[in-house]
C-alpha positions as CSV (number, residue, x, y, z in Angstrom):
1,M,48.6,99.4,-10.3
2,K,45.4,97.8,-9.2
3,T,45.7,94.7,-7.0
4,L,43.7,91.6,-7.5
5,P,40.6,91.3,-5.4
6,R,41.2,89.2,-2.3
7,L,39.0,86.3,-3.5
8,L,41.0,86.0,-6.8
9,R,44.4,85.9,-5.2
10,L,44.4,82.3,-3.9
11,P,43.3,80.8,-7.3
12,F,45.9,83.0,-9.1
13,L,48.7,81.8,-6.7
14,L,47.6,78.1,-7.1
15,L,47.9,78.5,-10.9
16,L,51.6,79.7,-10.4
17,L,52.4,76.8,-8.0
18,P,53.4,74.3,-10.7
19,L,55.9,76.8,-12.1
20,A,57.5,77.1,-8.7
21,A,57.5,73.4,-8.0
22,P,61.0,71.8,-8.0
23,A,61.9,69.6,-11.0
24,A,61.5,65.9,-10.4
25,T,64.5,64.1,-9.0
26,P,66.2,62.0,-11.6
27,S,66.1,58.3,-11.1
28,P,69.5,56.6,-10.4
29,F,68.7,54.4,-13.4
30,D,68.8,57.5,-15.7
31,G,71.9,57.6,-17.8
32,R,74.2,55.6,-20.2
33,W,75.3,52.1,-19.2
34,Q,78.1,50.0,-20.9
35,L,78.0,46.2,-20.9
36,D,80.9,44.6,-18.9
37,K,81.4,41.6,-21.1
38,T,83.8,39.9,-18.7
39,R,81.0,39.7,-16.0
40,S,78.1,39.0,-18.4
41,S,76.5,36.1,-20.3
42,A,77.8,35.7,-23.9
43,L,76.5,38.4,-26.2
44,D,76.0,36.2,-29.2
45,G,76.1,38.1,-32.4
46,W,77.2,41.5,-30.9
47,Q,80.4,42.9,-29.6
48,E,79.1,45.9,-27.7
49,W,75.9,46.9,-25.9
50,E,75.2,50.4,-24.6
51,L,72.0,50.8,-22.6
52,V,70.5,54.3,-22.3
53,I,67.8,54.6,-19.6
54,S,65.6,57.6,-19.1
55,T,62.6,57.9,-16.8
56,N,59.7,60.3,-17.1
57,G,57.0,59.8,-14.5
58,T,55.8,56.3,-14.9
59,R,57.4,55.8,-18.4
60,V,60.8,54.2,-18.7
61,N,62.7,54.3,-22.0
62,L,65.2,51.5,-22.5
63,E,67.4,52.3,-25.6
64,N,69.6,49.5,-26.7
65,N,72.6,50.5,-28.9
66,M,74.3,47.4,-30.3
67,K,77.5,47.0,-32.3
68,W,79.1,44.2,-34.2
69,G,82.1,45.2,-36.4
70,R,80.9,48.2,-38.4
71,T,77.3,47.2,-38.0
72,E,75.3,49.4,-35.6
73,F,71.7,48.9,-34.4
74,S,69.5,50.8,-32.1
75,A,66.1,49.9,-30.6
76,T,64.1,51.3,-27.8
77,N,61.5,49.7,-25.6
78,V,59.2,52.2,-23.8
79,V,57.4,50.7,-20.8
80,D,55.0,52.2,-18.3
81,T,55.0,51.1,-14.6
82,A,51.4,52.3,-14.2
83,K,49.8,50.3,-17.0
84,S,50.4,47.6,-19.5
85,V,51.6,48.6,-23.0
86,T,51.7,46.9,-26.3
87,L,54.9,47.3,-28.3
88,P,54.9,46.6,-32.1
89,H,58.7,46.0,-32.2
90,F,59.8,44.6,-28.8
91,F,63.6,44.3,-28.7
92,R,65.3,41.4,-27.1
93,V,69.1,41.1,-27.4
94,E,69.5,37.5,-28.3
95,Q,67.0,37.3,-31.1
96,R,69.7,37.2,-33.8
97,H,71.0,33.7,-33.2
98,M,68.2,31.7,-31.5
99,A,66.1,31.0,-34.6
100,L,63.2,32.6,-32.6
101,Y,62.1,35.4,-34.9
102,P,59.5,38.1,-34.0
103,A,56.2,37.2,-35.5
104,K,55.3,39.5,-38.4
105,N,52.6,42.1,-37.8
106,E,52.2,41.1,-34.1
107,S,52.8,43.1,-31.0
108,T,54.1,42.3,-27.6
109,P,52.1,43.0,-24.4
110,V,54.5,44.3,-21.7
111,R,54.1,44.9,-18.0
112,A,56.5,46.9,-15.8
113,A,56.8,47.7,-12.1
114,W,59.2,49.1,-9.7
115,L,60.3,46.8,-6.9
116,D,62.5,47.1,-3.8
117,A,61.7,50.8,-3.2
118,G,62.6,51.7,-6.8
119,R,65.9,49.8,-6.9
120,T,64.7,47.1,-9.3
121,L,62.7,47.5,-12.5
122,R,60.8,44.4,-13.4
123,I,59.6,43.9,-17.0
124,E,57.4,41.0,-18.2
125,A,56.7,40.4,-21.9
126,D,54.8,37.8,-23.9
127,T,56.3,38.1,-27.3
128,P,54.9,36.3,-30.3
129,I,57.6,34.5,-32.2
130,E,58.0,32.4,-35.3
131,I,59.7,29.0,-34.9
132,S,60.3,26.1,-37.2
133,Q,57.1,24.5,-36.0
134,G,54.9,27.6,-36.6
135,H,54.0,30.3,-34.1
136,A,54.5,30.5,-30.3
137,V,54.6,33.0,-27.5
138,M,57.9,33.4,-25.6
139,R,57.6,34.7,-22.0
140,I,60.4,37.0,-21.0
141,Y,61.0,38.2,-17.4
142,R,63.6,40.9,-16.8
143,E,64.9,42.5,-13.7
144,F,67.2,45.6,-13.9
145,R,68.8,45.8,-10.4
146,L,70.9,48.8,-9.2
147,I,74.0,47.6,-7.4
148,E,77.5,48.9,-6.3
149,G,76.4,52.3,-5.1
150,D,74.1,53.0,-8.1
151,R,77.1,52.7,-10.5
152,E,76.2,49.3,-11.9
153,I,73.1,47.5,-13.1
154,Q,72.6,43.8,-13.2
155,L,70.1,42.6,-15.7
156,I,68.7,39.1,-15.1
157,E,66.6,37.7,-17.9
158,L,64.6,34.6,-18.0
159,H,63.0,33.2,-21.2
160,S,60.5,30.4,-21.5
161,S,62.6,29.2,-24.4
162,R,65.8,28.7,-22.3
163,S,66.6,26.6,-19.4
164,R,69.2,29.1,-17.9
165,P,68.9,32.8,-17.2
166,L,70.9,35.4,-19.0
167,V,72.8,37.8,-16.7
168,Y,74.3,41.0,-17.9
169,R,76.3,43.6,-15.9
170,F,76.4,47.2,-16.9
171,T,78.6,50.1,-15.6
172,K,77.4,53.6,-15.7
173,I,79.2,55.8,-18.2
174,T,80.3,59.1,-16.7
175,G,81.3,62.1,-18.9
176,E,81.3,62.1,-22.6
177,K,82.9,59.6,-25.0
């Protein structure tokens, strides 16, 4: 078998390097999280909330699985910590009972960033809404904070439409249901 000429060996080895690189370390945020209702703000209109978080590079998927009786609803916000994104269907948990409805045919600009050496995910959104007086923009500020040895997340949410923050506590689900 012929060997590659010496000048071609290095470029050939560099091409194989990505195949040999170790897989990215998963974020401690990755996984399924169940709302602890006893340590959270009221979940008006819903009985259960499961949050599924997955990270891929700078992208973070936040899947919200909601239940009320036999009604189930799922919505995912995909944010990027490297750049602003625009989401056509930005999900916010309290929208069912606040009379603040998503504006039809409008999108929400969203910014995200890692804080505290990757222990906090900050999300800021300016979501267009319809109110009884017409249209407005509601500012939403969210912080997903890892706590309790990475087994719990505390979500602190501030809305320009509310005078008090919403605070939700999630526990990581281990194993299968």
